[in-house]
Structure formats: structure tokens, C-alpha cells
N, C-alpha and C positions, 0 to 999 in steps of 0.2 A: 568797254571790255576789249574791243578790238585794239584800241590804242595801247592798253596794258600789254597785250600779247606782242604787238609790233615793237613797242619800246623795249620789252624784255629781250626779244631776239636781236634788236639793234645793239643793245649793250653787250650781249654775249658775243656778238661778232665784231666787237670794237677793234680787235687785232687786224682785221681785214676791211676796215671801214672804207678805205679808199677804193676798194674793188666792188662794193655793194651796188647792185643795179636796182633791186627792188625786193619785195616781200610777197610771198604767195601763201595764202591761207586756204585750207581745204576742210570741208565738212564741219562747219562751225554750227554749234547748237547753243541757243540761249534758253536757259532753264528758269532762271530767276533774275530779278533785278538786283543790282548791287547797292547796298546801303553805304553811302559815302560817309566816312568818319573824318573829323577834323584833325585827328592825330596822324603822325607819320608811321607808316608801316614798312618794315624792311623786306627786301626780296633776296633770297639766296638761291644760287644756281651753280651747278658744276658741269664740267665738260667743255669740249671745244667743237663738237659737231654743230652743223648748221641746219639740221632738221630736228624739230622738237614737237612733242605733244604737250599741249598746255591746258591748264584748267584754272578757272578763276572762282574763288570761294568768297563768300560774304558771311558776316556774323548775323545771326538772328537769335537774339537773346543769348543763351549759353550754347547754342548749336552753330555749327558751320554748315551752310548750305552751298551746294555747287551751283554756280550761276551760269557758267558757260564753259564749253570745252571745244577743242579742235586741234588742228596741226598747222605748223608754220614752217616755211622753208625760206632761207635767205639766199637770194640769187646773186652770184658773183660774176664779175668780168673774168675772161680767160687770163691765166697767168702769163707773164711776159715771155717765159721760155716755151710757150706752147708752139707746136708745129704750125707753119703758115697755113696749111690747108685746114686744120682744125679751127684756127683763129678766124679764117674767112667764113667757114661754115657757121660758127657761132654768131658772127656779125650779121650774116645773111638772115639767119633765123630771127635775130632780134629786130631787124628792119622789116621782115615780113610780118611779124607780130604787130609792130607799130603801125604798119600800113593797113592791116586788117582792122585794127581798132578804129583808126581814123575813118576808113571807108564805112564801117558799121555806124559810127556816129553820124556821118553825113547822110547815110541812107535813112536813118531814123528822123533826122532833121527835115529831110525833104518831104516826108509824109505829114509833117505837122503844118497844116495850112491855116489853122485857126489860132488867133492870138488873144491874149487877155492882159490888160495892164496889171502890174503887180499890186496896186492899191485895191483894184477890184477883186483880185484873187484872194487877198487876205480878208476883205470884207465878206466875201462869199464863204470862206472857211469859217469865219466867226459866226455868221448868221445861220448857215446850213448844217455845220458840223459841230460847232462849239469850240473850235480851236482858236483861241485868242492869242495871236503872236504880238509881242511887244515890238516897239520900233527898232530895237537892236537885232531882232530876229526876222524882220521882213526884208530878206536879202536877195530873193530871187528877182532877176531882171530878164528882159527879152524872152518872155514866156510864150511858148507856142505848143499846140497839141492837136490831136485829131480824135475822132470817135472810135478809133480802133485800138486804143491803149498805148499810143506813143506820146511822148512829151519831151521838150527840150527847154533849157534855160541857161542863164549865165549867173554865177554866184561867186562871191569872194571868199567864202568860209569853207575850209576843207571838209570838216566833219559834217557839214550841213548837207552833203551829198546824199546821206541816208534818208533825208526828209523828202527826196524826190519821188519816193515810191507812191506817195499819195496823190501826186499830180495826175497821172493817167487814170487812176481810179475815179477821181472827182471830175474828170473832163474839164480841167481848167478851173476847178472850184465851184462849178455850177451844180454838181450833184453832191449830195451828202455822202460822207464816208463813215461807216461805223468804226468804233474804237477797235484798233488792231494792235496785236502784240508781235513784235519782230522776233521770230522764233528760230529761223534757220538761214544759213548762208552756205551755199555749196562751194563757191570759190571766190576768193578776193585776191587781186593782185594790186600792189601799191608800189609806185616808183620811188626810188631814193631821192629823186629830184625834188620831191615835196619838202624834204628836210633841208635841202640845200638852197631852195628858192628864197630870196630875200623878200621882206615885206609880206603882203597878203595878196598873192596873184589872183587874177580873174580866171575862173575855170568855166569851161563850157561843158554842160552835162546833157546827155541824152539817155532816155530810158524807154523801154517797151515791155509790155506784159508778155510773159511766156506761158502762163497757166492761170486759169480762173476756175475755181471750184465753188462749192456752196458757201464755205466759210474761209477759204484760203485763196491767196493770189501770190504769184511769183513774178518777178521782173528781172531784167538784165539791164545794167547801167554802165555806161562808158563815160569817162571823164578825160578831157585834154586841157592843156593850157590854151587859153583863148587867143593869145598872141602868136604862139609858135605851133599850135596843133599837136604838140608832143603828148602822147598818152601818159597819164599818171595814175589812173585808177580804173579797174574793171571789176564790177561786182556781178556775179552770175548766180542764179538760184536764190535770190533774196526773197525769202518767203515771209509773208505776214498772215497771221491768223486772226480773223474777226471775232469779236465777242458774240455778235449776232450774224445774221445772214448778209451776204454781199448783194442780194437780189435788188434791194431798194436803190443802191447806188448805181446799178445798171439801168433801172427803169427811170429814175430821176423824177418820178411823179407819184401821186397817190400817197404822200407821206403824211401820216396823222400827227396830231399835236402830241400824242403820247410818245412818239418816237423822238421828239426833241427833248424829252426829259432826260437829263444827264445823270442825276443822282437819285437814289432811293434810300431813305432812312439812313442818312450819313450820320455816324456817331463819332464825335471827336473828344479826345481826352489828351491832356498834356503828357509828354514823355517824361517819365520819372527822373532820368538822369539830368533833365533840364531844370528840375525844381531844386531850390536851395533847402538845406536841412535846417530845421528850426526846432529846438527843444524848449518846451514851455516850462520854465521854472519860476515864473513870476510869483505864483502863489506861495511857494516854499520860501523864496527870498523875502517876500513881503512879511510873512509870518515871523521869520527870524528877526527882522529889524523891528517889528512891532513888539515882540517879547523883549528885545534888547532895550528899546526906548522905555517901555513900561518898567523894566527893572531899574533903570536909572531914575525914573520919576519917583518910584516907591522909596528909593534911598535918599531922597531929598529931606532935609530937616524941617523945612516949612513948605506948606502947600503952595503949589505954583498957580498964579492967577493967569488964566488964558483969555485970549479974546474969544468973543462969542462963538465964532465959527470953528475955532480950534478946540474949544471946550466940547462941542458936539463931536468933533473928530476923535478926541481922546476917549470919550464915552464909547464910541463905536469900536475903538481899539480894545478897550477892556471887555466888551461883549464878545469880540472875536476870540480873545485870549481865554475867556471863561467857558467857551462853548466846547465842553468835553464830550458831548453826546454824539458828535459826528463820528461815523465808524472809523475813518482813517486815523483820527486823533486817538480814539480809544484803543485801537489795535497798536498803533505806534507807541502809545504810552505804556501799554502792557509789555510789549517787546522790549522797549527801552529800559523798563525797570528790571528786567531779567537779563539784559544783554551781557552784563559782566559775568554772571554765572553760566550763561550759554557759552561764552567764549572759553571759560575754564572747564567746561564739560560737566558742570554740576547739575544743570537743568537741561531738559529735552526741549529743543526748539519747536518740534512738531506738536508736542503736548501743549505748550504754551499758546501757540498760534491757533490750533484747532479746538482748544477747550472752549466749550460754550458755543455761542453763535457769532462770535466776533469776526471770524474769517468769512462766514457766509454773508454777513452784513457788509463786510468790507468789499467783497466782490460785486455787490449789487448797489453800491453807493453812487453818489453823483459823480465822483471822480472817475469811476470806471465807465459810467455811461458816457462821459465826455471822451474818454480814451477810445471807447468802442466806436464812437462816431468817426473819430479820426482814423481808426484802423479800418473801418468800412471803406472810407474814401481811398485810403492807400491801397487796399487790396483790390478795389474796383479798378483803379488806374493800372495796377500791376497786371491784373488779368486781361485788361484791354491791350496792353503792350505785348503780352505773351499769352496767346489763347490756349497754349498747351500747358499752362501752369497747373501743377499738382500741389495741393496743400496738405501738410501733415502737422497737426497740433500735438505737441508733446506736453504731458501733464495736464490734460484737459479735465481730469477728475477734480481738480482743486480750483476751478474757475474757468470753465470752458468758454472760449470766444467764438468757436465755430458756429454755434447756433445764432449768434448775433450778426455775423458777417455773411452767412450763407444766403439770406434773401437778397443782399446787394449784389452778390456774384452771379445770381441766376437771372437778374433783370437784363433785358436787351433794350437799350435805348432809354430815353427819358420817360415817355408816356405810352409807348406801344411796342409791339414786337413779341415774338414767342420767347418763352424762357430759354435761357442759355444753359447747356449742361455743364455741371461742375463735378470734378473728381476731388 
């Protein structure tokens, strides 16, 4: 989401791109995760100002949820016609800022006297916290830390800087860290040099805790190019909120086996947009060709001699064709006999359909039992994808389906769990 805001500001400042020094974000709040779609989404913006309030929205079913918001400012170099005194003041201020960032990083690094090999760090994170990083994500090198909430490392991937917040909390990976949600960022400054640097440069990162509460922790992170020590990123007030208490990660002992359980009654169902749509018409198509084949057989002048297995097959076809007692066939036959007069307006369709018990038998026949089972599965998946789903059945008086699918919508999980409320 930060990348979306920075890229939007960079494109809006394209007319002065050669003068861009960096980007400064303030008071960033992360409210929801962003569901990534594989389709392209357009962005529209107006105006030429270089200070913006931004919001990122994501789709959740038919609703739009706000995922993050904040403000961003594009920092520019002084214009060429600026007075010499003002130009020197601007350059002095920029150098003072760069020097303060470098000195802060060096001060944090000097406090980190303990080291851990990167392979040991990722083994500890997997064993103690449950974070299994694949080989392409085990990128931290030259890792050092202390017991006071400071940590430093070298890494090649830019956006991986945000993962550094767990390093001081875990004391080099030796203490477990509860699941945390990145919820707030007070300030972020990012240099334009990151966009101009070729390849994937090495970055030296240092971070230290600025606040530790019962369930929250904040840290400040500084990042420079490892070869030139030029500041490129400063994150201040980077706050994470733990799902549970942070006390156990501080103590590092007395951890029960129950605390290692990562999931409780996980329920999985496939996403409906990923399923292919299939309409089962095999029975209707088969019955059509059975009747067509029997009609041609009956029009033959001489009886056809079949092989033994085909003779049994033709006998089965005749039994299917003569089975007029099945409710769908009886109702279809009755409607079909009156279809011409219904179309002309001479007969009443409702009177023909609901006369007698044909319609009632039709709604309770095997065909509808099969369709109801498919409808139950579909509605179950639909309600799992959209928990706020509200169902309204129209025309329930002539064959209600609500009573048949309601038990499936109220079940939570496969074998256990409390009933789920349904509207």
C-alpha cells in the first residue's frame, strides 16, 4: 500500500521528476489487508500540487473497504533561479539530515554486540514462532542485536525493510514473537535514489524499539546504502499490534505447548470465482436421443436383430421411454399437451400446472432433491466467501428451497463448532 501511494505521487510529479529528492509520508494507518486481483485497475488523478491525502480501497464481495490512508509530500530540489543564500540553506539542511540519519544508524549498530548467523535466525523463527521463510526470502545478512531492543542487518531487497521490526522483538530469533498486525506508521521518508539505483543494491538497516506496551510495540528504522552510507529510508513510529500479549516474547521462557498451536478450527472452501460453471444437461440430452432412436427403430419394416448386449440395452431404452409415472415427465407431458393453447391465451398456465398434485409431486421428486443438494453446496460456499450474505427467496410459496438449504448455512465447520447465524 505504501508502494501504491509513492508510485502515484511519483507519476503525478512526472513534470518535475529531475528535481525530486524523496517522498515523505505522514500519519499512515493500515485498516485492512488489500485483496490483490489479477486484473488491471486504472488510476485517475487531477491537479499539479505535490502534497496529497491518499486512501487505498479494496473490494470485499460487493463492498469497498478502506485499507489504508495517510498523506504524502514530494520533496524537490531548489529551482535553478533560487537566491544563492536560500540554495545554500537548503543544501545545508539536506546534509544535516543525512548526517543525523547516518549517526543514528551507527549509534544503533554500536549497541548491537550479539550476532546470529542468518541460517540460525530463520531456523529459530520457524521453530519458535512458526514463520517459515522460503530460500528466496531468507535475505538478511550480518545480523546483530542486543537485549535492549536494537538490531542491525544487511539486506538486498528494498521492501524487506519492514520485516526488520520483528528482529529486536525476537532478540535475534531466540524468543517467540506473537502474530502482529502492522497498523500505524507515523512518518516515512524515502529517497528518490532508490528509483535511480541500478540492480539490487545492498542496504544496511538499523532499528530500535521506541515503545513497548501490553499488545503494541513501536520502532524506528533507518536505512542507508551499504557502500556509500547515503540515507535512503527512515521509518518512524512503525507500530505493530499483537493478537495476544507481548509478555512471553520478553520473558522467552515458560512457553506452553498450547502457545505453539497456530490454527484453531480452520475452515477452508474454494472461492466461487475460481470454479468453472457446469450445467448438467446429460439426462435431458440422453432422453432426447433415446426417443429419436426408438422412433427410427419403430419405423423399420422388419424387426432388427441385435447382439445380445445391445438387445438388453434397447429393452432398457424402452423402459425409460415408457416410464410416465415420474413426476417431471407427467408434469412436462401435461404442460406440453396444453402449450399451444397456453401460448394463444386459451388456457390458464397456473390452472394447468397446479391442478391436482402434479406440481407438489414435481417439487419433491428426485430431480429437485439432486438440485437442492447442489444448491446447498453452492450457498454454503457463497456464505463462506461473504459472511454478511443476506438471502431472499422470491416465490417460496410454490416450492420453497429455504428450508432445505438453511441447515447447511447454519453449520460451522465439518464436525464441530457453534451454529452460525443466518439472515
